[in-house]
C-alpha positions in Angstrom: -30.1 -15.6 -17.7 -29.0 -18.3 -15.3 -27.0 -17.3 -12.2 -23.5 -18.7 -12.4 -23.1 -21.9 -10.4 -21.1 -21.6 -7.2 -18.8 -24.6 -7.5 -15.9 -23.6 -5.3 -15.9 -23.3 -1.5 -16.2 -19.8 0.0 -12.5 -19.6 1.1 -11.2 -20.6 -2.4 -13.7 -18.3 -4.1 -12.6 -15.4 -1.9 -8.9 -16.2 -2.6 -9.6 -16.4 -6.4 -11.5 -13.1 -6.3 -8.7 -11.5 -4.4 -6.2 -12.6 -7.1 -8.5 -11.2 -9.8 -8.7 -8.0 -7.9 -4.9 -7.8 -7.6 -4.9 -8.1 -11.4 -7.4 -5.3 -11.4 -5.3 -3.3 -9.0 -2.2 -3.9 -11.2 -4.2 -2.3 -14.0 -4.0 1.0 -12.1 -0.3 1.0 -13.0 -1.2 1.4 -16.6 -2.7 4.9 -16.2 -0.2 5.8 -13.6 2.5 5.0 -16.2 1.3 8.2 -17.8 2.1 10.3 -14.7 5.9 10.7 -15.4 5.1 11.6 -19.0 2.4 14.1 -18.3 4.2 15.7 -15.4 7.1 16.4 -17.7 5.4 17.3 -20.9 2.6 19.5 -19.4 4.7 21.3 -16.8 3.9 22.0 -13.2 1.1 24.6 -13.7 -0.8 22.9 -16.5 -0.5 19.4 -15.0 -1.8 20.9 -11.8 -4.9 22.2 -13.6 -5.5 18.7 -15.1 -5.2 17.1 -11.7 -7.6 19.6 -10.2 -10.2 18.7 -12.8 -9.6 15.0 -12.4 -10.1 15.3 -8.6 -13.4 17.1 -9.2 -14.5 14.4 -11.6 -13.6 11.5 -9.3 -15.2 13.2 -6.3 -18.4 14.0 -8.3 -18.4 10.3 -9.4 -18.6 9.4 -5.7 -21.7 11.6 -5.4 -23.3 9.9 -8.4 -22.5 6.5 -6.8 -24.4 7.7 -3.7 -23.1 4.8 -1.7 -25.1 2.5 -4.0 -22.1 0.3 -4.8 -21.8 -0.6 -1.2 -25.5 -1.0 -0.4 -26.2 -2.8 -3.7 -23.2 -5.1 -3.2 -24.5 -6.0 0.2 -28.1 -6.6 -1.1 -26.7 -8.6 -4.1 -24.8 -10.8 -1.7 -28.0 -11.5 0.2 -30.3 -12.0 -2.8 -28.1 -13.5 -5.4 -30.1 -16.8 -5.5 -33.3 -15.0 -6.7 -33.0 -13.7 -10.3 -36.3 -11.8 -10.0 -35.1 -9.8 -7.0 -31.7 -9.2 -8.7 -33.5 -7.8 -11.7 -35.6 -5.5 -9.5 -32.5 -4.4 -7.7 -30.7 -3.6 -11.0 -33.6 -1.5 -12.2 -33.8 0.4 -8.9 -30.1 1.2 -8.9 -30.1 2.3 -12.5 -33.1 4.6 -11.9 -31.5 6.1 -8.8 -28.3 6.8 -10.6 -30.1 8.4 -13.6 -31.7 10.9 -11.2 -28.3 11.5 -9.6 -26.8 12.3 -13.0 -29.4 15.1 -13.3 -28.2 16.6 -10.1 -24.6 16.3 -11.4 -25.5 18.7 -14.2 -26.7 21.2 -11.7 -23.5 20.9 -9.7 -21.6 21.4 -12.9 -23.4 24.7 -13.7 -22.7 25.9 -10.1 -19.0 25.1 -10.3 -18.7 26.6 -13.8 -19.9 29.9 -12.4 -18.0 29.9 -9.1 -14.6 28.1 -9.7 -12.0 30.3 -11.4 -10.2 27.5 -13.2 -13.5 26.2 -14.6 -14.5 29.7 -15.7 -11.2 29.9 -17.6 -11.4 26.3 -19.0 -15.0 25.2 -19.2 -14.0 22.2 -21.3 -12.1 20.9 -18.2 -15.3 21.1 -16.2 -17.6 19.3 -18.6 -15.2 16.5 -19.3 -14.8 16.1 -15.6 -18.6 15.8 -15.3 -18.5 13.2 -18.0 -15.9 11.2 -16.0 -18.2 11.4 -13.0 -21.3 10.3 -14.8 -19.5 7.3 -16.4 -17.9 6.2 -13.2 -21.1 6.5 -11.2 -23.2 4.5 -13.7 -20.8 1.5 -13.8 -22.6 -1.5 -12.3 -19.6 -2.8 -10.3 -22.0 -3.8 -7.5 -23.4 -6.7 -9.5 -20.1 -8.4 -10.0 -18.9 -7.7 -6.5 -22.1 -9.0 -5.0 -21.8 -12.3 -7.0 -18.1 -12.6 -6.1 -17.0 -12.5 -9.8 -14.2 -10.1 -9.7 -12.7 -11.4 -12.9 -15.3 -9.3 -14.8 -14.4 -6.0 -13.1 -10.7 -6.9 -13.4 -11.0 -7.5 -17.1 -12.8 -4.2 -17.6 -10.3 -2.3 -15.6 -7.3 -3.8 -17.2 -8.7 -3.0 -20.7 -9.6 0.5 -19.5 -6.2 1.2 -18.1 -4.5 0.1 -21.3 -6.9 2.2 -23.4 -6.3 5.3 -21.2 -2.5 5.0 -21.3 -2.4 4.4 -25.0 -4.7 7.3 -25.7 -2.7 9.7 -23.6 0.6 8.7 -25.2 -0.9 8.9 -28.6 -2.9 12.1 -28.3 -1.2 14.4 -25.8 2.0 15.9 -27.0 2.0 19.5 -25.6 0.5 21.7 -22.8 -2.1 22.9 -25.3 -3.5 19.4 -25.6 -4.0 18.9 -21.9 -7.8 18.7 -22.3 -7.3 15.5 -24.2 -6.2 13.8 -21.0 -9.7 14.3 -19.5 -11.4 13.5 -22.8 -9.6 10.1 -23.0 -10.4 9.4 -19.4 -14.1 10.2 -19.9 -14.3 8.1 -23.0 -12.7 5.1 -21.5 -14.9 5.3 -18.4 -18.0 5.4 -20.6 -16.9 2.3 -22.6 -16.2 0.4 -19.4 -19.6 1.3 -17.9 -21.3 0.3 -21.2 -19.5 -3.1 -21.4 -20.3 -3.9 -17.7 -23.9 -2.9 -18.2 -24.2 -5.1 -21.3 -22.9 -8.1 -19.3 -25.3 -7.4 -16.4 -28.3 -7.4 -18.7 -27.1 -10.4 -20.6 -27.6 -12.4 -17.4 -30.5 -10.6 -15.7 -33.8 -9.5 -17.2 -34.1 -5.8 -17.8 -36.7 -4.0 -15.7 -37.7 -0.5 -16.6 -36.6 1.7 -13.7 -39.5 2.9 -11.6 -39.4 6.5 -10.4 -41.0 5.6 -7.1 -38.5 2.8 -6.4 -35.6 5.0 -7.4 -36.8 7.8 -5.1 -37.2 5.3 -2.2 -33.7 3.9 -2.8 -32.3 7.5 -2.6 -34.3 8.3 0.5 -33.3 5.1 2.2 -29.7 5.6 1.2 -29.1 9.1 2.6 -26.8 7.8 5.3 -24.6 5.9 2.8 -24.7 8.9 0.5 -23.5 11.2 3.2 -20.9 8.6 4.2 -19.6 8.2 0.6 -19.5 12.0 0.1 -17.7 12.5 3.4 -15.1 9.9 2.6 -14.6 11.5 -0.7 -13.9 14.9 0.9 -10.9 13.6 2.8 -9.7 11.2 0.1 -10.2 11.9 -3.6 -11.2 15.6 -3.3 -8.0 16.7 -1.7 -6.3 18.1 -4.9 -9.5 20.0 -5.6 -9.3 21.5 -2.1 -5.6 22.5 -2.7 -6.7 24.2 -5.9 -9.5 26.1 -4.0 -7.1 27.4 -1.3 -3.8 27.3 -3.1 -2.1 27.5 -6.5 -2.0 25.2 -9.5 1.7 24.4 -8.7 0.7 23.3 -5.2 -2.0 21.1 -6.8 0.7 19.5 -8.9 3.0 18.8 -6.0 0.2 17.4 -3.8 -1.5 15.6 -6.7 1.7 13.9 -7.7 2.5 12.8 -4.2 -1.0 11.5 -3.7 -1.0 9.6 -7.0 2.1 7.8 -5.9 0.7 7.1 -2.4 -2.6 5.8 -4.0 -0.5 3.3 -6.0 0.5 1.7 -2.7 -3.1 1.7 -1.6 -3.9 -0.5 -4.6 -2.5 -3.3 -2.5 -5.3 -3.0 0.0 -8.4 -2.8 -2.3 -8.5 -6.4 -3.5 -8.5 -7.8 0.0 -11.1 -5.3 1.2 -13.4 -5.8 -1.8 -13.3 -9.5 -2.1 -14.0 -10.2 1.6 -16.8 -7.6 2.0 -19.6 -9.7 0.2 -18.5 -12.9 2.1 -18.6 -11.2 5.5 -22.0 -9.5 4.5 -23.4 -13.0 4.0 -21.9 -14.5 7.1 -23.0 -11.7 9.4 -26.6 -12.6 8.5 -26.2 -16.4 8.7 -23.1 -17.3 10.9 -21.6 -14.5 12.9 -18.8 -16.6 14.5 -17.5 -17.4 11.0 -17.8 -13.7 10.1 -15.6 -12.9 13.1 -12.9 -15.3 11.8 -13.0 -13.7 8.3 -12.7 -10.2 9.8 -9.7 -11.4 11.9 -8.0 -12.7 8.7 -8.7 -9.4 6.9 -7.3 -7.4 9.8 -4.1 -9.4 9.9 -3.7 -9.3 6.1 -4.5 -5.7 5.6 -2.4 -4.4 8.5 0.6 -6.4 7.2 0.3 -5.2 3.6 -0.6 -1.6 4.6 2.3 -1.4 7.1 4.8 -2.6 4.5 3.5 -0.1 2.0 3.8 2.8 4.5 7.3 1.9 5.4 8.4 1.8 1.8 6.9 5.2 1.0 8.5 6.7 4.1 12.0 5.4 3.4 12.2 6.0 -0.3 10.0 9.1 -0.9 12.7 11.4 -2.5 13.8 8.6 -4.9 10.3 7.7 -5.8 9.4 11.3 -6.6 12.5 11.9 -8.7 11.8 8.8 -10.8 8.0 9.2 -11.1 7.7 13.0 -11.5 11.1 14.4 -12.3 13.5 17.0 -10.7 11.0 19.8 -11.2 8.7 18.2 -8.6 11.3 17.8 -5.8 8.9 19.8 -3.5 6.5 16.8 -3.6 9.0 14.5 -1.7 8.2 15.9 1.8 4.5 15.8 0.9 4.8 12.1 -0.1 6.7 11.3 3.2 4.0 13.0 5.2 1.4 10.9 3.4 3.3 7.7 4.2 1.1 6.6 7.2 -2.0 6.4 5.0 -1.8 2.8 3.7 -1.5 1.5 7.3 -4.3 3.7 8.7 -6.6 3.0 5.8 -5.9 -0.7 6.1 -7.1 -0.8 9.7 -10.1 1.6 9.2 -11.3 -0.5 6.2 -11.6 -3.6 8.5 -13.5 -1.8 11.3 -15.5 0.6 9.0 -16.4 -1.6 6.0 -16.0 -5.3 7.1 -17.4 -4.7 10.6 -19.7 -1.7 10.8 -21.2 -1.7 7.3 -22.0 -5.4 7.4 -23.9 -4.8 10.6 -25.9 -2.0 9.0 -24.2 0.6 11.2 -24.2 3.3 8.5 -25.4 6.0 10.9 -22.5 5.4 13.4 -20.0 5.4 10.6 -21.5 8.5 9.1 -20.8 10.5 12.3 -17.2 9.4 12.2 -16.8 10.3 8.6 -18.6 13.7 9.1 -16.1 14.6 11.8 -13.2 13.6 9.6 -14.5 15.4 6.5 -15.3 18.6 8.4 -11.8 18.5 10.0 -10.2 17.9 6.7 -11.8 20.9 5.0 -11.1 23.2 8.0 -7.5 22.1 8.3 -7.1 22.6 4.5 -8.5 26.1 4.7 -6.1 26.9 7.6 -2.9 25.1 6.4 -2.9 25.2 2.6 -2.6 29.0 2.3 0.5 28.9 4.5 2.0 25.4 4.0 0.8 24.6 0.5 0.7 20.9 -0.5 2.5 19.9 2.8 -0.3 21.4 4.8 -2.9 19.4 2.8 -0.9 16.3 3.6 -1.0 17.0 7.3 -4.8 17.5 7.1 -5.3 14.3 5.3 -3.3 12.1 7.7 -5.0 13.7 10.7 -8.4 13.0 9.2 -7.6 9.4 8.5 -6.2 9.0 12.0 -9.5 10.2 13.4 -11.4 7.7 11.3 -9.2 4.8 12.2 -9.3 5.5 16.0 -13.0 6.0 16.2 -14.0 3.0 14.1 -11.7 0.8 16.1 -13.2 2.2 19.4 -16.8 1.7 18.2 -16.1 -1.8 16.9 -14.6 -2.7 20.3 -17.4 -1.2 22.2 -20.3 -2.8 20.3 -18.8 -6.3 20.0 -15.5 -8.1 20.5 -16.0 -10.6 17.7 -13.4 -8.7 15.6 -10.7 -9.0 18.2 -11.6 -12.6 19.0 -11.4 -13.4 15.3 -8.1 -11.6 15.0 -6.7 -13.4 18.1 -7.7 -16.8 16.7 -6.1 -16.0 13.4 -2.9 -14.8 15.0 -2.8 -17.9 17.2 -3.3 -20.2 14.3 -0.6 -18.5 12.2 1.9 -18.9 15.1 1.3 -22.6 15.4 
């Protein structure tokens, strides 16, 4: 029940955590290794249906998360020296997410009655709900807030291996497509259970209080709306394609997006490892926070730009290798999505490292709301006529809006970001 000692200096700790998170990011390659197999063995239509259900499950998981991973990580970084406060925070988060799981069941019933694919395949719906609940209940915030990314990395590597092994072992024909979702839900539940066991092996268990959980939900409305909005123009896109298009178009878009998201795995470790450090410094030493943000801007823009360039140059070859010749229509979709790594890299710095650490959720919410509404509107207009390529256009334009507006607001409110970036660039050129 003792808090782990902080023996290393902040820079070395952040570097170590970043390396662990890259190991965690590499674990995403394990489930992605199933993509070529499933794309071929299930066929375009059936695989499109599975991707549609996966998209619903992941986006619903964002709703169950309610933005609590970000807010609890921020609070954990601020309170981590006080075990009593940490135990209270853990109980509050658990109680809030239990209430959110009840709302998830209601959403599942509504979608089961209104979405054609889920009416035809109800097992897809409820396995997707299981994925959402397990992902939402995973206490990643605790390990991120204490800057111990090796725990989440270990869980994710094991989960990726279990998922890939389960798919290769259990899915052999289109009639067994539901097993993809069953394996994903089971692995997510195991990961959440292990992480929760580790949490309560270090922190005293406090019975969640209904009043505290309700207060946490009421106080987190902005972050909830923010998280839900981000999900609409990121993880919910295959679901939107399925609402406005065909299962084949879902497969083409979903395949291209999965490939593009692989390149985005290079950004997550830097973003996640720096966030708790900047959260702490913004409260205690803002000049140092500016230097950290400058470093993250330089690192993320470099990595994101390189990833975007590779995707743009080699899209047809990547699609042919990853998905097979039947998915050649996904190549122009992937090329259209190529700017995303660079755009997301920059928006992560201004939106997460800058605005969220300054408690500017309301300002960021307006930006995300504009982007999310634009994404849905453009999807409704473009997907019926341009299919998966139209969805890709909508996504890139939405992310461009977020990047431009977060950069503009960060510049308008304070120039510490740009000062930190300039100092970092000057130091790197010496």
